[in-house]
Structure formats: structure tokens, C-alpha cells
C-alpha positions in Angstrom: -37.5 -46.9 72.3 -37.0 -44.8 69.2 -33.6 -44.8 67.5 -32.6 -41.9 65.3 -30.1 -41.6 62.5 -29.0 -38.3 60.9 -28.1 -38.0 57.2 -25.1 -35.7 57.1 -22.3 -35.5 59.6 -21.0 -32.0 58.6 -21.6 -28.8 60.5 -25.3 -28.7 60.0 -25.7 -32.4 60.9 -23.9 -31.6 64.2 -26.4 -28.8 64.9 -29.3 -31.1 64.2 -27.9 -33.6 66.6 -27.8 -30.9 69.3 -31.4 -29.9 68.6 -32.4 -33.6 68.9 -30.6 -33.9 72.2 -32.4 -30.8 73.4 -35.8 -32.3 72.4 -34.9 -35.6 74.1 -33.8 -33.8 77.2 -37.0 -31.8 77.4 -39.1 -34.9 76.9 -40.5 -33.6 73.6 -39.2 -36.8 72.0 -38.0 -40.1 73.4 -35.2 -42.4 72.4 -31.6 -42.0 71.4 -29.4 -40.8 68.6 -27.7 -43.9 67.2 -25.3 -42.2 64.7 -24.8 -40.5 61.3 -24.6 -41.5 57.7 -22.2 -39.5 55.5 -20.4 -39.9 52.2 -17.3 -37.9 53.0 -16.5 -38.4 56.7 -14.8 -41.7 57.6 -16.7 -44.5 59.3 -16.2 -44.5 63.0 -15.5 -40.8 63.3 -17.1 -39.3 66.4 -19.4 -36.5 65.4 -21.1 -35.7 68.7 -20.3 -36.7 72.2 -22.3 -39.9 71.9 -22.6 -40.8 68.2 -20.3 -41.6 65.3 -20.5 -42.1 61.5 -22.0 -45.5 60.8 -21.4 -45.5 57.1 -22.3 -43.8 53.8 -25.7 -42.8 52.5 -25.8 -46.2 50.7 -25.1 -48.3 53.8 -27.6 -51.1 54.1 -29.6 -50.7 57.2 -32.7 -52.3 58.7 -34.8 -49.3 57.7 -37.8 -50.2 59.9 -35.7 -50.0 63.0 -34.9 -46.3 62.8 -36.3 -42.8 62.4 -34.3 -40.5 60.2 -33.5 -36.8 60.1 -31.8 -35.0 57.3 -28.9 -32.7 58.4 -28.3 -31.1 55.0 -28.9 -27.5 54.2 -29.3 -27.7 50.4 -32.8 -28.2 49.1 -31.9 -30.5 46.2 -29.7 -32.7 48.5 -32.5 -32.9 51.0 -34.9 -33.9 48.3 -32.7 -36.6 46.9 -32.1 -38.3 50.2 -35.7 -38.1 51.3 -37.1 -39.6 48.0 -34.5 -42.4 47.9 -35.1 -43.5 51.4 -38.8 -42.9 51.4 -39.1 -45.3 48.5 -37.4 -47.9 50.7 -40.0 -47.3 53.4 -38.0 -45.1 55.8 -39.8 -43.0 58.4 -38.6 -39.4 58.8 -38.8 -37.7 62.2 -40.4 -34.2 62.4 -38.4 -32.1 64.8 -39.6 -28.9 66.5 -37.0 -27.5 68.9 -38.4 -26.6 72.4 -37.6 -22.9 71.8 -39.3 -22.7 68.4 -42.8 -21.2 68.1 -45.4 -23.3 66.3 -48.9 -21.9 65.9 -51.7 -24.2 67.0 -53.4 -23.5 63.7 -50.2 -24.2 61.6 -49.2 -27.6 60.3 -46.0 -29.2 59.1 -45.4 -32.5 57.4 -43.1 -35.5 58.0 -39.4 -34.8 58.3 -39.6 -31.1 58.6 -37.4 -29.3 61.2 -38.0 -26.1 63.1 -34.6 -25.0 64.6 -34.2 -22.9 67.8 -36.1 -19.6 67.9 -37.8 -20.1 64.6 -41.4 -19.0 64.1 -44.2 -20.7 62.3 -47.4 -18.6 62.1 -51.1 -19.1 62.1 -52.8 -21.1 59.4 -49.6 -21.7 57.6 -48.7 -25.1 56.1 -45.2 -26.7 55.4 -44.8 -29.8 53.3 -42.5 -32.7 54.0 -38.7 -32.4 54.7 -38.6 -28.6 54.8 -36.4 -26.6 57.2 -36.6 -23.4 59.2 -33.1 -22.5 60.4 -32.5 -20.4 63.6 -34.6 -17.2 63.9 -36.3 -17.7 60.6 -40.0 -17.0 60.4 -43.0 -17.9 58.4 -45.9 -15.5 58.7 -49.6 -16.2 58.7 -51.3 -18.1 55.8 -48.1 -19.1 54.1 -47.6 -22.3 52.0 -44.1 -23.8 52.1 -43.3 -26.5 49.6 -41.5 -29.7 50.1 -37.7 -29.8 50.7 -37.5 -26.0 51.1 -34.9 -24.3 53.3 -35.1 -21.0 55.1 -31.6 -19.8 56.3 -31.0 -18.0 59.6 -33.2 -14.9 60.1 -35.0 -15.4 56.7 -38.5 -14.0 56.8 -41.7 -14.8 55.0 -44.5 -12.2 55.4 -48.1 -13.2 55.2 -49.7 -15.2 52.4 -46.4 -16.1 50.8 -46.3 -19.3 48.7 -43.1 -21.2 48.2 -43.0 -24.1 45.8 -40.8 -27.2 46.3 -37.0 -27.0 46.8 -36.8 -23.3 47.3 -33.8 -21.8 49.1 -34.1 -18.5 51.0 -30.7 -17.0 52.1 -29.8 -15.5 55.4 -31.8 -12.4 56.4 -33.7 -12.4 53.1 -37.3 -11.1 53.2 -40.2 -12.2 51.1 -42.9 -9.6 51.2 -46.6 -10.5 51.4 -48.4 -12.5 48.8 -45.3 -13.3 46.7 -45.1 -16.7 44.9 -41.7 -18.3 44.5 -41.4 -21.0 41.8 -39.9 -24.5 42.1 -36.1 -24.6 42.8 -35.9 -20.8 43.0 -33.3 -19.1 45.2 -33.1 -15.8 47.1 -29.7 -14.4 47.9 -28.8 -13.4 51.4 -30.2 -10.0 52.6 -32.4 -9.6 49.5 -35.9 -8.2 49.6 -38.4 -9.8 47.3 -41.5 -7.7 46.2 -42.6 -9.7 43.2 -43.1 -13.3 42.2 -40.0 -15.3 41.3 -40.2 -17.8 38.4 -39.1 -21.5 38.6 -35.4 -22.0 38.7 -34.5 -18.3 39.1 -32.3 -16.4 41.5 -33.5 -13.3 43.2 -30.9 -10.9 44.6 -30.7 -7.3 45.9 -33.1 -4.8 47.3 -35.4 -4.6 45.5 -34.7 -8.1 44.3 -33.8 -8.5 40.6 -34.4 -11.8 38.9 -31.8 -14.0 37.0 -32.8 -17.2 35.3 -30.4 -20.0 36.4 -31.8 -23.1 34.9 
């Protein structure tokens, strides 16, 4: 029987637990949630009805006995946890909520999560450990880089390319064929019509660009 552990016991970690329970209940996945790892919430704290905090991110665990999910909404934090534990041999669970739409011609890699009512379109590909939050959508022929996060209701139109560790804010829209550079960010409710360079913030409608790193 598969045993799952979630990194992050905050608000989003709790949501991931609920999505996991839904998938287990629907028979999409099998097994049980064992608990959470978190650096700020005390060990033993009950996070969900059935699972508690087992320790910090650095807690020594028998890695090969578990499958891991990352309940963190920041791309850099997701990337750091994934890389650290992947180097230790950890297996990360891909999670597609039963209410999400996943095109049969689309593909996503290990550790990625499609939250409730998210949409992943035809011939699109998402690299490892990326996240589509509720009601976010990826149109046809998109490429989503590793450790990228789409916030609720964020939208990628067709043929958009996101490099790694990109953050798209709530209700932001990326119009067709735009390319967003590594570690770039798009503010909530912004509309992007042009490419965004590495490490830049795009904000407004039409989006303006500000270099942040």
C-alpha cells in the first residue's frame, strides 16, 4: 500500500491533503496519507482529520517507504525541496484531481499537481513538480517548465512557453505564443502580450516589465 507524505502543513498543504483524499476516495490513487513535514508547525500538530506533523523538512525518514507531494505555493520553495529530496532518491507523486481535465494528448512529469477544476489542453507538456491551482488553465501546445506555479484562475492561451520556476498570479492571462523566462513572475489580474525576460515581474494590462533580479 502506498504511503504519502506532504511537504508543508500550512493552508496550501491542507488543501493538497484534501485533494489527495478525494483521489483516494475515487480510486484514482491507492494508499494513505501518513503525515506532513513542516519547519514552522510543531511536531504532533493535527493538520487534517487523519494526519499530523511528523517533523521538519530535515527529518530523517526511510525515503524509499514513501511517496511525497509538495504543498508549497512558491516556485523557488518547491524547487528547493524537490531537488534536495530527489538527490536522496525520493519518489514524488503526480496528482490529478478527479475534477481536473487532462487532455489525452497532454503530458505532465513527476510530482506535478492538477488541482480541482484545472484544465490541461491538447499537446501541452508540463515538466516536473509544477502546479495548476483551482480553475487555472493551460491551452493547447504549451510548454510549462519545472517547479512552475499557476495561481487560481490563471490562464495560458495556446503555444505559450514558461521556463522553470515561473509564478503566474491569480486571474492573470498569458496571451498566445508568449515566452516567459526563468523565475519570472506575473502579478494578479495582469495580461501579458509580449515575452517576459528571466527574473522579471510583469504587471498591469497591458503588462509592463520590471527587472527584479
